[in-house]
C-alpha positions in Angstrom: 211.2 232.3 -26.3 207.5 232.5 -26.0 205.2 230.2 -27.8 201.5 230.7 -28.2 199.3 227.7 -29.1 195.7 228.7 -29.0 192.9 226.3 -29.7 190.2 228.3 -28.0 190.3 226.2 -24.8 193.7 226.8 -23.2 196.6 229.1 -22.9 199.9 227.7 -21.7 202.5 230.3 -20.7 205.9 228.6 -20.6 208.2 231.5 -21.5 211.5 231.6 -19.9 215.1 232.8 -19.9 217.9 232.1 -17.5 220.2 234.8 -16.3 221.8 233.7 -13.0 223.7 236.0 -10.7 224.0 237.1 -7.1 221.9 240.0 -6.0 224.9 242.4 -5.8 225.9 241.4 -9.4 222.5 241.9 -11.0 221.5 245.3 -12.4 218.0 246.6 -12.3 217.9 246.1 -16.1 218.6 242.4 -15.7 215.8 242.1 -13.2 213.5 244.1 -15.6 214.4 241.7 -18.4 213.4 238.7 -16.3 210.1 240.4 -15.4 209.5 241.3 -19.1 209.9 237.7 -20.2 208.4 235.7 -17.4 205.7 238.0 -16.0 204.7 240.5 -18.7 205.1 237.8 -21.4 202.5 235.6 -19.6 200.3 238.6 -18.9 200.3 239.8 -22.5 199.6 236.4 -23.9 196.8 235.8 -21.4 195.3 239.2 -22.1 195.3 238.5 -25.8 193.6 235.1 -25.4 191.2 236.2 -22.7 188.3 237.4 -25.0 188.5 234.1 -26.9 188.4 232.1 -23.6 185.4 234.1 -22.5 183.7 233.6 -25.8 184.3 229.8 -25.7 182.6 229.7 -22.3 185.3 227.7 -20.6 189.0 227.1 -20.7 192.3 227.1 -18.9 195.2 229.4 -18.3 198.3 227.5 -17.3 201.4 229.4 -16.0 204.6 227.6 -15.3 206.7 228.7 -12.4 209.6 227.3 -10.4 210.5 226.5 -6.9 213.1 229.3 -7.3 210.3 231.7 -6.5 210.4 230.4 -2.9 213.9 231.8 -2.5 216.9 230.1 -1.0 218.9 230.0 -4.2 221.1 233.1 -4.2 222.1 232.9 -7.9 218.4 232.8 -9.0 217.0 235.9 -7.2 215.9 237.6 -10.5 214.4 234.4 -11.9 212.7 233.6 -8.6 211.2 237.1 -8.4 209.9 236.9 -12.0 208.4 233.5 -11.5 206.9 234.6 -8.2 205.3 237.5 -10.0 204.0 235.1 -12.7 202.3 233.1 -9.9 200.0 236.1 -9.2 198.4 235.6 -12.7 197.2 232.3 -11.5 195.5 233.4 -8.3 191.7 233.4 -8.1 191.6 237.0 -7.2 193.2 237.9 -10.5 190.4 236.2 -12.4 187.4 238.5 -12.1 185.7 238.3 -15.5 184.2 234.9 -15.3 180.7 235.7 -13.9 179.9 236.5 -17.6 180.5 232.9 -18.6 178.2 230.0 -17.8 181.2 227.6 -17.5 184.2 228.0 -15.3 187.5 229.3 -16.6 190.3 227.6 -14.7 193.6 229.2 -14.0 196.4 227.1 -12.6 200.0 227.3 -11.9 202.4 224.4 -12.4 205.5 224.5 -10.3 208.6 222.6 -11.3 211.6 221.8 -9.1 214.6 223.9 -9.9 216.7 220.8 -10.7 214.4 220.1 -13.7 215.5 223.4 -15.3 219.2 223.6 -14.5 
């Protein structure tokens, strides 16, 4: 489930689903579903809010990810891959439009331990 709360100052992307399975058990469609929810969900919400953040002159984009993106949990390979992709939305190189704004737009990534989710 994706929830968008937009007050003109911040976007918090906290979409998520859980579909554990070993690599050999997971189909490409199951990987794609994880990417659709975790990565593309965050991307689409951020893109929709971006003009409003630019107009406001400042703001934040917060993307939640998981330690699962670091690997080491065989049953969470699709989840980890999707959360790792979501992390790229928070990297400074992804944010290139801010020179138009007098105030900084911050983009951060909050990482939570796997045991908080499962």
